[in-house]
C-alpha positions in Angstrom: -12.4 -45.2 36.9 -14.1 -42.3 39.0 -12.4 -39.6 37.2 -13.5 -41.1 33.8 -17.0 -41.4 35.1 -17.1 -37.8 36.2 -15.7 -36.8 32.8 -18.6 -38.4 31.0 -21.1 -36.9 33.3 -20.0 -33.4 32.6 -21.7 -31.9 29.7 -20.0 -30.3 26.7 -19.2 -26.6 27.2 -19.7 -24.8 24.0 -18.8 -21.3 25.2 -15.0 -21.7 24.9 -15.5 -22.8 21.2 -17.6 -19.7 20.6 -14.9 -17.5 22.2 -12.2 -19.3 20.1 -14.1 -18.7 16.8 -14.9 -15.0 17.7 -11.2 -14.3 18.5 -10.1 -16.1 15.4 -12.5 -14.0 13.3 -11.1 -10.7 15.0 -7.6 -11.8 14.2 -8.5 -12.5 10.7 -10.2 -9.1 10.2 -7.1 -7.3 11.8 -4.9 -9.2 9.4 -7.0 -8.3 6.5 -7.1 -4.7 7.5 -3.3 -4.7 7.8 -3.0 -6.1 4.2 -5.4 -3.5 3.0 -3.5 -0.6 4.6 -0.2 -2.0 2.9 -2.0 -2.3 -0.5 -3.5 1.1 -0.1 0.0 2.6 0.8 1.6 1.2 -2.4 -1.6 2.3 -4.5 -1.2 5.9 -3.1 2.5 6.0 -4.0 1.6 4.8 -7.5 -1.2 7.5 -7.8 1.0 10.2 -6.4 3.7 9.6 -9.1 1.1 9.6 -11.8 -0.4 12.7 -10.5 3.2 14.5 -10.5 3.7 13.5 -14.2 0.2 14.8 -15.1 1.0 18.0 -13.3 4.1 18.3 -15.2 2.4 17.7 -18.6 -0.3 20.1 -17.8 2.3 22.9 -16.8 4.0 22.2 -20.3 0.7 22.4 -22.0 -0.2 25.7 -20.3 3.4 27.1 -21.4 2.8 26.1 -25.0 -0.7 27.5 -24.9 0.6 30.9 -23.7 3.3 30.9 -26.2 0.8 30.1 -29.0 -1.5 32.9 -27.6 1.6 35.4 -27.9 2.4 34.2 -31.4 -1.2 34.7 -32.5 -1.1 38.1 -31.1 2.0 38.9 -33.0 0.6 37.6 -36.2 -2.6 39.7 -35.7 -0.3 42.8 -35.2 1.6 41.9 -38.2 -1.5 41.5 -40.3 -2.6 44.9 -39.3 0.7 46.5 -40.4 0.4 44.5 -43.7 -3.1 46.0 -44.1 -1.9 49.5 -43.3 1.0 49.2 -45.7 -1.3 47.9 -48.5 -3.6 50.9 -47.9 -0.6 53.2 -48.1 0.6 51.3 -51.3 -3.0 51.8 -52.8 -2.8 55.5 -51.9 0.6 56.0 -53.4 -0.4 54.1 -56.6 -3.4 56.4 -56.9 -1.1 59.5 -56.5 1.3 58.1 -58.9 -1.4 57.7 -61.5 -2.8 61.0 -60.9 0.6 62.7 -61.3 1.4 60.6 -64.3 -1.9 61.8 -65.8 -0.9 65.4 -64.9 2.6 64.9 -66.4 1.4 63.6 -69.6 -1.1 66.4 -69.9 1.5 69.2 -69.1 4.1 67.9 -71.4 7.9 67.8 -71.1 8.0 71.3 -69.3 6.5 70.1 -66.1 9.7 69.2 -64.3 8.4 69.5 -60.8 5.7 66.9 -61.6 8.4 64.5 -62.9 10.3 64.9 -59.8 7.3 64.3 -57.6 6.4 61.3 -59.7 9.9 59.9 -59.3 9.7 60.3 -55.5 6.4 58.5 -55.4 7.9 55.6 -57.4 10.7 55.2 -55.0 8.4 55.3 -52.0 6.2 52.6 -53.8 9.3 50.4 -54.4 10.2 50.8 -50.5 6.8 50.0 -49.5 6.8 46.9 -51.8 10.1 45.7 -50.2 8.6 46.2 -46.8 5.4 44.4 -47.6 7.5 41.5 -48.9 9.6 41.4 -45.8 6.3 41.3 -43.6 4.8 38.6 -45.7 8.1 36.5 -45.2 7.9 37.1 -41.4 4.1 36.0 -41.6 5.1 32.9 -43.4 7.8 32.0 -40.7 5.3 32.7 -38.1 2.7 30.3 -39.6 5.3 27.7 -39.6 6.2 28.1 -36.0 2.5 28.0 -35.1 2.2 24.8 -37.0 5.1 23.4 -35.1 3.8 24.3 -31.8 0.3 22.8 -32.7 2.2 19.5 -33.5 3.9 19.6 -30.1 0.7 20.4 -28.3 -1.0 17.3 -30.1 2.0 15.2 -29.0 1.7 16.3 -25.5 -2.0 15.5 -25.4 -1.4 12.3 -26.8 1.3 11.5 -24.1 -1.2 12.8 -21.4 -4.0 10.4 -22.6 -1.4 7.5 -22.7 -0.3 8.3 -19.2 -4.0 8.4 -18.0 -4.7 5.1 -19.6 -1.6 3.5 -18.0 -2.6 4.9 -14.8 -6.0 3.3 -15.0 -4.5 0.0 -16.0 -2.1 0.1 -13.0 -4.9 0.9 -10.6 -7.0 -1.9 -12.1 -4.1 -4.4 -11.8 -3.4 -3.3 -8.1 -7.0 -3.6 -7.3 -7.2 -7.1 -8.8 -4.0 -8.1 -6.9 -5.4 -6.8 -3.7 -8.6 -8.8 -4.0 -6.8 -12.0 -4.9 -4.4 -11.5 -2.0 -7.3 -11.0 0.4 -9.1 -14.0 -0.9 -5.9 -16.1 -0.5 -5.1 -14.8 3.0 -8.8 -15.3 4.1 -8.7 -19.0 2.9 -5.4 -19.5 4.8 -6.9 -17.9 8.0 -10.0 -20.1 7.6 -8.0 -23.3 7.1 -5.8 -22.6 10.2 -8.8 -21.7 12.2 -10.4 -25.0 11.4 -7.4 -26.9 12.4 -7.0 -24.9 15.6 -10.5 -25.7 16.5 -9.9 -29.4 15.9 -6.9 -29.3 18.0 -8.6 -27.6 20.9 -11.5 -29.8 20.6 -9.4 -32.9 20.9 -7.5 -31.4 23.9 -10.9 -30.5 25.6 -12.2 -34.1 25.0 -9.1 -35.5 26.4 -8.3 -33.3 29.4 -12.0 -32.7 30.4 -13.0 -30.0 33.0 -10.1 -29.7 35.4 -9.4 -27.0 37.8 -5.6 -26.9 37.0 -6.2 -26.5 33.2 -8.2 -23.5 31.8 -9.2 -22.4 28.3 -8.8 -18.7 27.9 -9.8 -17.5 24.5 -7.4 -19.3 21.9 -5.1 -20.7 24.6 -4.9 -23.6 26.9 -3.5 -22.5 30.4 -1.9 -25.0 32.6 -0.8 -24.2 36.2 3.0 -24.4 36.4 2.8 -26.7 39.5 1.4 -29.3 37.1 4.8 -29.5 35.4 7.4 -28.1 37.7 8.3 -27.9 41.4 8.5 -24.4 42.9 11.4 -22.2 41.5 12.4 -25.3 39.2 12.5 -25.8 35.5 12.8 -29.5 35.4 9.7 -31.4 34.3 7.9 -33.7 36.9 6.9 -37.2 35.7 3.2 -36.2 36.0 4.0 -33.2 34.0 5.5 -35.4 31.3 2.4 -37.4 31.2 0.2 -34.5 30.5 2.6 -33.2 27.8 2.4 -36.7 26.2 -1.2 -36.1 25.7 -0.8 -32.7 24.2 2.1 -33.9 21.9 -0.1 -36.7 20.7 -3.0 -34.4 19.7 -0.5 -32.1 18.0 1.1 -34.8 16.0 -2.3 -35.7 14.6 -3.0 -32.2 13.6 0.4 -31.6 12.2 -0.2 -34.5 9.8 -3.5 -33.0 8.6 -2.3 -29.4 8.2 -1.1 -28.7 4.6 2.7 -27.8 4.3 2.0 -24.4 2.9 0.2 -23.1 5.9 2.7 -21.3 8.2 1.7 -22.3 11.8 3.4 -22.9 15.1 2.6 -24.0 18.6 3.7 -21.2 21.0 4.7 -22.3 24.5 4.5 -19.3 26.9 6.0 -19.3 30.4 4.7 -17.0 33.2 5.6 -16.5 36.9 4.2 -14.6 39.7 5.8 -11.3 41.0 7.7 -12.6 44.0 11.6 -12.8 43.5 13.5 -16.0 43.3 16.4 -17.0 45.6 19.8 -17.7 44.2 20.1 -14.6 42.0 17.9 -16.1 39.1 15.1 -13.8 37.7 11.6 -14.6 37.1 12.3 -14.0 33.4 15.0 -16.6 33.4 12.6 -19.0 35.1 9.7 -18.6 32.7 11.9 -18.9 29.7 13.6 -22.0 31.0 10.3 -23.7 31.7 9.0 -22.8 28.2 12.0 -24.3 26.6 11.8 -27.4 28.8 8.3 -28.0 27.5 9.3 -27.4 24.0 12.3 -29.9 24.2 10.1 -32.5 25.8 7.5 -32.2 22.9 10.3 -32.5 20.3 11.5 -35.7 22.0 8.0 -36.9 21.5 8.2 -36.4 17.7 6.9 -32.9 17.3 8.6 -30.9 14.5 11.0 -28.2 16.0 9.9 -25.9 13.2 6.4 -26.0 14.5 7.3 -24.9 18.1 8.2 -21.6 19.7 9.3 -21.0 23.4 8.7 -17.6 25.0 9.3 -16.2 28.5 7.2 -13.5 29.9 8.3 -13.5 33.5 6.0 -11.7 35.9 5.0 -9.0 33.4 1.8 -10.6 32.0 -0.3 -11.3 35.1 -3.9 -12.4 34.8 -4.7 -11.6 38.5 -3.2 -8.4 40.1 -4.2 -9.2 43.6 -1.4 -10.0 46.2 -2.8 -13.2 47.5 -1.6 -16.8 47.2 -4.5 -17.7 45.0 -3.6 -14.9 42.5 0.2 -15.9 42.6 -0.8 -19.4 41.8 -3.0 -18.2 38.9 -0.1 -16.2 37.5 2.4 -19.1 37.5 1.2 -20.9 34.2 2.3 -22.4 31.1 0.1 -21.4 28.0 -0.2 -23.2 24.6 -1.4 -21.3 21.7 -1.7 -22.6 18.1 -1.1 -19.5 15.8 0.4 -18.3 12.7 4.1 -17.9 12.1 
């Protein structure tokens, strides 16, 4: 009766709840940042692949452009040659007409004029053949240039399609990341709410006791509350305390939706002093955590929602070498967290 009256007289301490909410918020932000880094990594891989394809297409376009420029230069040279041949042809035709006139005026006795006229006619025929061959080459070159232009247009179309596909992929990745962030934030908020409810119930039930502390998002019990020195067998008074914890955990377990992955982690800690009999502090801390988990399972808590962890003497909360520090380091911690 005196203990119950002292519990009612002590006011509600809101500071642990504030610390609990702040720690949950920090964990949520860290988790979201991790998701963002993963999404950014896959987005970078996707963009890098697209950039490589675009670089390859640009290189092909540059090669085709250079080839087209060379073909255009060759066409210009051929056109210049054709112009020169045509000028020579016109000159030869003028000479032929002039000599033909002289031949007709001089009569049949001008044998030298006939010979020169025949030579000019032969030269004219040769130049006509050369002109025809150059024109044929120009036609082939024009066909090649047309084919190159079609290839260039096809490559430009492929490049535009690749750019559109890249934009669509980036949009889908961004949308997926946003939806994933929203879903994760909702799950974190839901678990945080249930964690606050659970810790609130335990605070109301256990009250302000010197052997039970709240550190951030954990309940810290002194090991002597559950076990004798150097032992991992639960004492009767320790079982009573765990009955209270198990009852509160069962109420929360019925309320948390099944699609939220959560567990109650039981951490065992010891002080730095060695244990007689060849047993290590790590063995003792793990055995104590397992003993707590097994008892909570016997009280109806689902085994899938419990985790036992032993930390030995390697996670002290007080580094002094005094009895008080050793007592603070010998502890059992309960933490409701994500799986």
